[in-house]
N, C-alpha and C positions, 0 to 999 in steps of 0.2 A: 503494500500499499504506500510505499515510499514515493513521494511526488504527487500523491492524490490531491486534487484540488476541486473547486466548485464546478469546473468543467466536466468533471466525472460523474456528477449527479445525474441520474437518469431522468427521462421524461416522467413527470409526475402528474400530467393531465388526468383529471378525474379522481385524484386523491384528495382527502381532507386531512388537514393538520391543525392541531391545536397547540399553540406555543405560549406557555406562561411567561410573564415578564418580558413581553416582546416589544415594549416601547423604548428600550435602549440596550446598548451593549451586546452581549452574545445573543440575546433573545431576538433583538431586532435584526441582526445579521442573519440569523437562522431563518426567521420569517421571510426576509427578503429574498434569500436564495431559494427557499422552497417555492415562493410565488414565482420567482423568475423561471423555475422549471415547470410551471403550469399547475401547482397545487392550489386548491382553495385553502387559504390560511386564516384561522381565527386567531387574533391577538388577544390573549386574555391578560388584561392589565388592571392594576389596582386603580389607577388614575384615568378617568375618562378623558380628561383634557390631554394628558401626555400620550394616551393610547390613540386618540384621534390624530394627534400630530404625527405619530409614528405611521399611521395608515396613510397620511398625506405624503410623508417622505417616501414610503415604498411605492405609492402610485406615481410619484414624479420620476422615480428611478425606473419603474417598470409600468408603463401606462396601462398595459393590459392585465395587471395584477388583480387577481381575485381575492381581496382581503377584506376583513371586517373585524370590528371591535366587540369584545364581550368583557364587561367589567368583572374583575375577579380580585378579591382581597383574600389572600391566603391566611392572613392573620385573623380571620373571622369565619368560623365554620358555617354560619348563616349565609355568608356570601358565597362560600364554596357550593353549598346546596343550591342556592339561587342560580349561580353561573351554570352548574350542571343541568338544572331544569330548563333554563332558557336556551341552551344550545340546541338549535333547531334541526339537528341532523340525527338520523338513526344509525349511522355508521361512522366510524372514525378509523382512519388509516394509520394516523401517527399522533401520539401525545408526547410533547416535549416538556418535561417538568424542569424548567430552567430558572424560574424566578427565585430570588433569595436575598437575604441580608447577610452582612459579614461584619463581625467584630463590633457590634453596636453596644451602646450602654445597656445595663440590665433593664429589662422591661417585660411586660407581659402582653399577650395577645387579647383580643376581645373575649376569649374563652378562659383566660387565666393561665395560659401556658408561657413558659419562657420564650421570648420572642424568636430567637434563632431556631430553637427546636420546633416551635410552633409553626413558623412560616416555612422554614426549609424542609422540614420532614412531615409534620402532622397535616399541614395544609395539602401538600401533594399526595400524601397517603389517602386523604379523604377524597380529593378530587379524582384520583386514579380509580378508587373503588367505586365511586359514583358513575364514572364513565365506562367502567370495564365491560358491562353488557354490550355496549356499542362497539368496543374494540374486539370482543369475542365474536361479534357478528360480522367482522370484516376480515376476510382471508388475508393472511400475511401482515396483520397489523403489528406495530411496534410501539413500545413504551421506552422512551429515553429519559433518564434521570441524570441531571447534571450535578456531579460531585466536585471534589477539589483534591489536589494533592495534599492540602492541609489536613485531610482526614488523618494522615499519618501521625499527627500530634497527639491524638487521644482516641481511645475506644469509648463507647457509651458507658455510663454508669447506670445500670438497670434499677438501682435503688434511689437514684436521684436524676431521673430524665430531665426534669425541669430546672436543674441547678439551683435548687432552693437552698441547699446546704452550703454551697460555695459556688461563686460565680467568677469566672475569668473569661473576658470577651473572646480571646483566641481559642482557648480550650473548649468553650461552649460551641464556637463555630466549627471547630474540628469534630466535635462529637455529632453535630448536626449533619456534617458531611459523611461521617462514618455511618450514620443512620440512613442516609441515602443509599449507600452501597449495601448495607444489611437488608434494606427494603427491596432493593433490586434482586438480591440473592434469594430472599425468601419468596418474592413474587415469581421469579423464574422457576423455583422449585414447585410451587403450587400450580402454576400454569402447566408445567410438565406432567404433574400428577393428574391433572384433569384431561390431558391429551389435547390441549389447546395449542394452536400454532401462532399465538401471540408471542412476540420476542421481546423480553424485558432486558435492557442493557443499560449501561452507564457510561458517562464520558466526563472529561474534565478538560479545561482550556490551557493547562500549564499556567504560565504567568501571562495574563492578557490585560491590557489596559482598559478597564471599565470604570463606571462610577462607584463600583462596590468598594474599592480600596479607600476612597475619600469619604464615603457616606457616614462611617462610624465616627471619625474624628470631627467631621462637620457637625454631627448631631450633638457632640459634647462641647463644641466650641473650642476644640483643640487645634487652633490655626497652625501651630508649628508642625504637629503630626500630619495635618492635612497637606501642608506644603511638602513634607518629606515624602509622602506617598505620591504626590503629583510628580515630583522629580524622579522617583524610582519608576513610575510608570513610563516616563519619557525615556529614561536611560536603559532599563532592563527588560521592560515588558514588550511582548509582541502585540500586534494590533487586535482589536476585537474580531476583525475579519479572519485573522489567522487562528485566533483562539476558538472560533466557532467551528473550525474544520473538523475536530474530532466529534463534535455533536452532530454535524451534518453527515459525517461518515457513518456513525452509529445509526443514524436515522434512515439512510438511503442506500448504502453500499451493499452489494451482494455478498453473501457468505458470512454475515454478522450472526454470531451464535448467542444464545441466551446467557445472560450473566457475564458477558464480557465487559471489559472496561477499557476505554480508548482515551488516549491523550497525545500530545506532541511527541515526536520520536526522539528529539534531541534532549537528552537528559530529562525527559518528561516535562520540559520547560517550554520548548518552542519547536516549531517545525511542522511538517506534515503528520497526519494521523498515524498512530500505531497502537498496538496493544500495550496497555500500561501496567506497570507494577501496582499492586494494592497491598495494604496491610493484611496480614494473615487473619486478624480478627474479623475482617469484613466478609469472610466466607465461613464463619462459625455457625453451624446449623442450629445449635442450641440457643445461641444469643439472637440470632435473626428470628427464630420462632418466638422467643420471649418478647422481643421488641414488637413483632407483629401483634402479639396478643394484647400487649399494653396499648398499642396504637388503636386497635379496635376498641378497647375500653374507653380510651380518652376521647376518641372522635365519634364513637357510636356508628361508625361505618363498618359493616360486618363482612363485606365481600361475599355475600351469599351466592353470587354467580360462579364462585370457584367451588362450591360444594360438590362432592362426588355425586 
């Protein structure tokens, strides 16, 4: 797959894709390139204004683009349910769980979950479960969940999933990204047990320059830290366009297998997509099963469509 680029994305005419967090960064690039190849793309965004602006940018870049906005706040399970209910399609070819927050100050979602765990994992867990019947009804559907190399900093703590006992912005971010990989691992296992041909995979962008790096410091008013991240993005990071390539590969390339993890080939930092290293705890069946059961309990989304 060395050298793989957006020109290798196959024709997607007739396919329907849902991309969360598609108003900026990796999500917008992903939505743009899928639309460029003919897919109908639903941009699921928290802000209606920023989402509409992203729709406009994509249509200016690709005048024939078939794109639309659906409001989705992953930090509010009520919004997740509303989004799933309002999605006016009975089949989905591709779900890209991309939206997220990184290293933000301690806070909680509308439902009382720690923000990073609630948005990055629980919101996507609920959305995927609610949309799964439509994915199962679509031959060859895929679910791509965007994790991060930062997952390697920490495993989840099943006794303190919401970081109530001790909070560190980077450790909690890493735990949420580990949760993304454990979710993919368990979802792939359950899909296989059901005999479904939906493929659940994960990807990461390496170090890509997006607004994620500066959002946390900005939220805390740490202007010095924000400037450091801005400089680091300019000097060390690859572009959002390059960072989105592993996501697009996982979403569209031939030969992608369940529970694979893709990232940039050069030091897992930058470059064309390749299969990526992942921490051994992200393929632990017992831990992934426990996280799944807790996620069902916390969200109330039971994945009945995967019942034998």
